[in-house]
N, C-alpha and C positions, 0 to 999 in steps of 0.2 A: 771284315773286322776281326781283330783279335783283342780280347780283354782278359786280363789276368786277375784272379781273386775277386772277392766280394765287392771291394771298392771300385775296381775297374768295371765290373758288371753293372753297378749302379750308374756310373758315369756314362757308360756306353748306352744304357737304356734311355737316359735322358736325351742323348744326341739322336738316338733312333726315333724318339718322339718328334723331334724337329724335322728330321729328314723325311719321315713318313707323312707328316703334314704337308710338306712341299712336294713330295713325290709319292703319291698314294700307291703306285705300282712297285715301290722299292722292293728289291730282293737283296737280302743280306745274309752272309754265311761266314763261317770261320770258327773261332773259339769264343765261347760265351757262357754265361750263367743264366739263372732263372729270370732275372730282370729283363735280359735281352730276349729270352725265350718267350716271355709274355707279350713281346712286341713283334712276334713272328720271325725271330732270328733263327736260322738253321745252324745249330751248334754241331760241328763235325767232331769236336772234342769239348769237354766241359772246362770252364775257366779254372777250376781248382787244380787242373793238371799243371798250371804254371806257378802254383803256390810253393815256391822254394825259398830258402832263407839262408843268407850268409855265404861263406866261402869254404866251408869245411867238407868233410866226407859225405855229410848228409845231402849236399848238392851234387857232388861228383857222382854219386850212385844214380842220380837221375839224368845225368847229362846225355847218355846214349838215347834214352827215350825222348827227351826234349829235342835233341838234334834231328831225330827221325821225324817227329811231328812237324818241325819247321821245314824240313826238306820236302815232305809231302804237301804242305801248304804252298810252298814256293812253286813247286811243279804244277799244282792245281791252278793257282792264280795266274801263272805265266801262260798256261794253256787257255784259261777262260778269259783272261784280260778284263777284269772288272773296271768300271768307270772310275773307281777310286778305292784305295785301300786305306783303312783307318786303324792305326795301332793305338790302343788305349792303355796307357801306362805300360807295365811289364817291359821296360826298355831293354833288359838283357836279352829278351826273346825277340821283341819287335824291331829294334833298330837293325839287326842283321837281316831280317826278312824284308824290311822296307828298303834297305840298300839294294838288294837284288832286284826288287820290283821297280824301284826308281831308275836303275840302270837300264831296265828293259822298257822305259817310258810308260810304266803304269803310275798314274798320279798317286802320291803318298801323303797322308796327313798323320801327324803324331799328336795325340791328345794327352796332355799333361807333360809339361816341360820337365825332363829329368833334372834332378836337383843339383845342377852344375854350380849353383850359388852356395851350396852347403858342402858338397864333396864331389869328387870325381870330375873336376873341371876339364879333364882330358876328353870327356865325352863330347865336347863341342864339335870336334871334327867328325865324329860319328853321326851326330845329329844332322850336320850339314850334308853329309853324303846320303843320309837316309830319307830325310823329310823334305818334301816340297813346301810344306807349311806346318807350323806348330801351333796348336791351340793351347793357350796358357791360362792357368787358373789363378795366378797371382799377378797383381797389376804391374810389378816391377820387371817381369820376365821379358816381354817383347823388346824393350829397349836394350836389355842385356844381350838377347839373341841377335838383334840388329847390328850390334858391334862386330859380330862374327859373320855377317852376310846371310843370316837366316831369317826368312819371312815368318812372321808370327802375329797372332791376334789374341788380345786379352778377352776372354769370354766369361769371366767371373767364375766363381766356384759354384758348381751345381748344388752343393749341399746348402748354400746360403738361401736358395729358393725353396728347398725341401723343408728346412727347419724354420719354424715361425720365429719372428723377432721377439715375441713374448711367449715363451713356452707355457703351456697349461700344466703346472706342477700338480695341482689338485686332481685334475682328470687323469693324469698318468698314474698317480697314487691309487686312485679308485680302481683303475684297470689292473693294477698289480696287487690289490687287496691290502694296501698300506694306509695307515691313518695320517691325517694332516700333521699331527704332532710328533710323528716318529722321526728319529734321527736315522737317515738312510745313507748308506755308502754303496755306491755302484763299483763293482770290481770287474774290470775288463782286461783280461790277461792276453788278449790278441785273438786274431782269427786264423792264424796258421798253427799247424800241429807243433812245429818246432818252437814257436813263441810260447804256446801253452806249456810245453815241456819245461822250458827254462824259467817261466815266470809264475805260473799258477801256484806252485807250491809255496813260493815266497809270498805271494799275495794272500794266500789262505792262512799261512802262518802269521802274517801281519794282522789279518782279521781276528785270529784267535787272541792275539795280544790286545787288540782294541776292545774286543768283547769282554775280556777279563777286566779291563779298566772301566769300561762302560757297558754293563750287561744288556742295556736296552737297545743298543745299536742294532739296526736291521741291515743285513748285507744282501744285495741282489746281484746275481751274476747272469748276464745275457750270454748264453752259450751258443756257439755255432753248432747246429744240429749234429754234424758228423764228428764233432769233438766232444759230445756230451759224455760219453763213457769215460774218456780220459779225465775230464773235469770232475766227474763224480768220484773217480778213483783217487785223484789228488786231494779232493776235499776230505775224503775218508781218512787218507794217510795223515792229514794234518789235524785230525780230530774234529773236523768241522762238518761231518756228515749230519744232515738234518738241521744244521745251524745256518746254512746259506740258502737263500731262495734262488734256485737255479731255474731260469726260464729259457725256452727255446727262442733264440733270436731276440727280437724286441729291444735292440740296443738303444734305439731312440726313445722308446717309452721309459726305459730304465734311466737314461741320462736326464730326461725331463723330470723324473720323479725324485732323483737323488738330491742330497745336500752337497755332497762332494764325491769325487770319483778317484779311485786308484786305478791307473790306466797305463797300458803299454804304449810306448811311443809309436806314432803312426797316424794315419788319417783319423782314427777315432779321437785323437786329442783335439783336432780341429772341430769335430762334431761336438765334443764337450764344451769347447769355447763358444760355439754358436748357440748352445743351450745355456750359455752364461754361467757355467758351473765351475767353481774352484776345483783344482785337481792336483794330484801328485803324479808326475810322469816318471815311469821307470822302464828300464830295459836291461836285459841280460841275454847274452848269447855265448856260443862256443868261444873259448879264449882266443883261438886263432882268428876267427872272424872279427872279434873285437879289436885285436891288434891291427889288422888290416884296415878296418873302418876308421880307427883313430888317426891313422897316418893320412887318410884322405880327407879328414874333416877340415873345412875351411872357416867355420864359424864356431863361436863358443856355445851355441845352443843346439839342441837336438830336437826338442819338441816343437811342432809347428806353431802353436800359439806364441811361444817365445821368439821363434825366428821371425814371425810376421810383426810382432810388437818390438823387435830389436831390444829385448830386455828379458831378464828372468822374472817374468810376472807370476809364474808358477814354478815350484821346485822340480828339479830333475835329479833323480837318483839312478845312476847308471852303473852297470856291471857290479863290481865288488861293493859299491856304495849302496846297492839295492838290497840291504839286509832287512829281514822282517821287522827288526826293532826300529830301524830308521824309517821304513815305510809307515809303520804304525804311528810313530811320533809325528811325522809330517801330516798325515791325515787327521790325527787328533788335534793338531794345531788349527786346522781349518774349522773343525767342528767347534772347538772351544772359542775361536774367534767369532764364529756366527752366534754362539750362545751369549757371548758378552756384548753383542751389538757393536763390534768394532767397525770402523769405516773401511777396513781393508776389503771385506766382501763386496761392499757397495762399489768400491773403486774397480775391482775386478769385473763386476757386471757392467760398469760404464765402459771400460776398455774393450771388453768383448762385444758390446753392442756397437761401438764404433767400427770394430773390425767387421762385424756382420754387414753393416751398411756398405762398407768398402768392397766386399766380396759379392754382394747381391747384384746380379745382372740377369738378363734374359739369355741364359747360357745356350739353350736349345736353338734359339733364333740366331744368335751371333755365330755359333759354331756352324750352323747350316749355311749361313751367308758365306762364311769363309770357305767351306767345303765346295760350295757351288762355284766360287771364283776359281778354285784350283781345277775343278773339272773343266770349266770353260777355257782356262788358259791352255789346258792340254789339247 
């Protein structure tokens, strides 16, 4: 298995649970993180090695190392010939590795369909060459892949099983030392170093503006442990040192506790939707990466909740639009709406509850069933 970043590590961990329940003597190795390690996975490299972002020089500098890792994995797996290879997300890394393994008759499964419905539709041919089977986390994806002759199974989104249908807001607040009556804003500037660099200062500057308008607002930032020093430094640079509650990890607790979240576009936005929280989605990246991404975009939405609902149910402020002033105004709109008892918050909660039911499946079982069929066909 190869899983990239924290989200891939979580997904892979859940699949490992299903596989180990069916095959107690399972041996799994490759690239993984702490969730996989807790399940007996042998990580030859840590998953954060694959945490790269965009198209700019920040990625180019890492290419030699990433190519070397992929070459070593390919040689190892071709030599050992595992019963199955499972690439979890990280398509830029995994599809190339899967293609080489599939050509050598090693069964390959790709977990999480690349977002060919959002951008980079040209990846369809790469997926067909790389994967014997694709495990899809969104219900519309298998039919789309079938049009291109790619076998796929909808397994639900694992996060829909991890996150409760009715989050316990009061318990989460007690865990974080927050009062029931507090106005709480969760700030999630991303889990990658490059995301934090481009977004955290904007988010913290927006928090300063919000606190100036409403001094009682509490801000909580769940920080990826290895990025804590960067987050602390950016908070200080924005004059927010000591005015943000920065916690190690605990993103789910923070999302359960908050009234609204200011959040980087990515998997975390779906987590926020499953917690039924209103949000403001933002993103900013290197200008060259942004130009390239815009040209590949196939839909008007970027945030996963909006893509899945086929509507702008929550605001998106991207690139130059993601100014501290605009971010602060959008978050304060939600807080004011909640304070006034408007029906918009209730409507958002209803929409996100329906989405939660649609995504809730026995992912570990369905994924393991599909993997077993791939192995038997081989």
